[in-house]
C-alpha positions in Angstrom: -31.6 -37.9 -64.9 -31.7 -39.3 -68.5 -31.2 -35.9 -70.1 -28.2 -35.3 -67.9 -26.6 -38.6 -68.9 -27.4 -37.8 -72.5 -25.6 -34.4 -72.2 -22.7 -36.1 -70.5 -22.4 -38.6 -73.3 -22.6 -35.8 -75.9 -19.9 -33.9 -74.0 -17.7 -36.9 -74.0 -18.3 -37.4 -77.8 -17.3 -33.7 -78.3 -14.1 -34.1 -76.3 -13.2 -37.2 -78.2 -13.9 -35.4 -81.5 -11.7 -32.5 -80.3 -8.9 -34.8 -79.4 -9.1 -36.7 -82.7 -9.2 -33.4 -84.6 -6.1 -32.3 -82.7 -4.3 -35.5 -83.7 -5.4 -34.9 -87.3 -4.2 -31.3 -87.2 -0.8 -32.5 -86.0 -0.6 -35.0 -88.8 -1.6 -32.3 -91.4 0.9 -29.9 -89.9 3.7 -32.5 -90.3 2.6 -33.2 -93.9 2.5 -29.5 -94.6 6.0 -29.0 -93.2 7.3 -31.9 -95.1 5.8 -30.6 -98.3 7.3 -27.1 -97.7 10.8 -28.1 -96.6 11.5 -31.6 -98.0 12.0 -31.8 -101.8 11.6 -35.6 -102.0 8.3 -35.6 -100.2 7.0 -32.9 -102.5 8.1 -35.0 -105.6 6.4 -38.1 -104.2 3.2 -36.3 -103.3 3.0 -34.5 -106.7 3.5 -37.8 -108.6 0.8 -39.5 -106.5 -1.6 -36.7 -107.4 -0.7 -37.2 -111.1 1.2 -34.0 -111.7 4.4 -35.6 -113.1 5.9 -38.6 -114.8 9.0 -40.5 -113.6 11.4 -38.8 -115.9 10.2 -35.2 -115.2 11.8 -32.8 -112.7 10.0 -30.3 -110.5 11.0 -26.7 -109.8 9.8 -25.1 -106.6 8.3 -21.6 -107.0 8.2 -19.7 -103.8 6.0 -16.7 -102.9 2.9 -17.4 -105.0 -0.4 -18.1 -103.5 -1.2 -21.7 -104.4 -4.7 -23.0 -105.2 -5.5 -26.4 -103.9 -6.9 -28.7 -106.5 -7.0 -31.8 -104.4 -9.6 -31.9 -101.6 -8.1 -32.3 -98.1 -10.0 -34.0 -95.3 -9.9 -31.7 -92.3 -11.9 -34.1 -90.0 -15.2 -35.7 -89.5 -18.4 -33.9 -89.1 -20.6 -35.0 -86.2 -24.3 -34.1 -86.4 -25.8 -33.6 -83.1 -28.7 -35.8 -82.2 -31.8 -34.2 -80.9 -32.4 -35.2 -77.3 -35.5 -37.3 -76.6 -37.7 -35.2 -74.6 -41.3 -34.8 -73.6 -43.2 -32.1 -75.6 -44.0 -28.9 -73.8 -47.7 -29.3 -74.3 -47.7 -32.7 -72.6 -45.8 -31.3 -69.6 -48.4 -28.5 -69.3 -51.3 -30.9 -69.4 -49.7 -33.1 -66.8 -49.0 -30.1 -64.6 -52.6 -28.9 -65.0 -54.0 -32.4 -64.1 -51.7 -32.6 -61.1 -52.8 -29.1 -59.9 -56.5 -30.1 -60.3 -55.8 -33.3 -58.4 -54.2 -31.5 -55.5 -56.9 -28.8 -55.5 -59.6 -31.5 -55.4 -57.8 -33.4 -52.7 -57.5 -30.2 -50.6 -61.2 -29.4 -51.3 -62.2 -32.9 -50.2 -60.2 -32.4 -47.0 -61.9 -29.1 -46.3 -65.4 -30.7 -46.9 -64.5 -33.6 -44.6 -63.2 -31.2 -41.9 -66.4 -29.1 -42.1 -68.6 -32.3 -41.7 -66.6 -33.5 -38.7 -66.9 -30.0 -37.0 -70.7 -30.0 -37.3 
C-alpha cells in the first residue's frame, strides 16, 4: 500500500508541476506578445537588459531570426525520487523460506497423519 501512496503523491506532484508550467507558459506568452506588439514594453525590456541608454532610440527590425542572449527560465526541473523498495534478492529469499516453511508444515502433517493411521 505504501508504494501505491507514493505513486499517488508523485502523480499529484506531476499534476501540480504541469499546472504551474501552464501558468508560467501563459505568463511567457503574454510577455512575448507584449514584446512583439508593444513598443514601450520592448524599450523598457531592452533597457533593463542593458541594451540602451535613456537618450537612445530603438528601431524594430522585423523578419530576422533573433538570437536570444538572455537566458529565459522555462520552469522548474523536478528530479524523480527513487521509490523505497525491497531488493529483488530479499524477496526471493523470503519467498524461498516461506515455501520451505509451508513444505515442512505439510510434511509434518503427512507424518502425523501416517502415525495416527497406524
